C-alpha positions, 0 to 999 in steps of 0.5 A, a space after each residue: 496525507 489525505 487530500 479530498 479523495 486522494 490518499 498519499 501513503 509513504 512506506 519506509 522500508 529497510 529490507 535489504 532484499 526488497 522485491 515489491 510492495 502490493 496493496 488492496 483496498 477494502 479486501 471484502 469487496 467484490 471488486 477488490 484486487 491486489 495492485 502494485 504499490 512499488 517495486 523500487 525504493 528511493 532512500 528506503 521509501 516508496 510513495 503511492 497516491 490512491 484515489 478512493 470514493 468518499 467514506 471509510 476504507 481499509 487499505 492492506 499493504 504487503 511488502 515482499 523480499 526476494 525470497 518470498 517472505 512478506 510483512 503486512 500492515 493495514 491502515 484505515 482512512 476516511 475520505 
C-alpha cells in the first residue's frame, strides 16, 4: 500500500522456524543498510511501514529461519 511517501509492506510467511526478516532500500546507494523488518509473526504475517523520498526505489527483503537459511524478494515502488 502506498500513501504519499509511506509504503506499507505485508509479508505472508509460512516458515515454521522463522527467525527474522530484514530489508534494504536502494542497495547500491552509499547510505543503504540492512534494517530489521520484523522478528515476530502474527497469523503468519508481519507488516512494516517504510518512509521514502519521492521517486523510484528498489526494496530488497530477506527472510531468515533459525538455521540461517534465507529466501529473498525484491519489490519496486514509485512514490
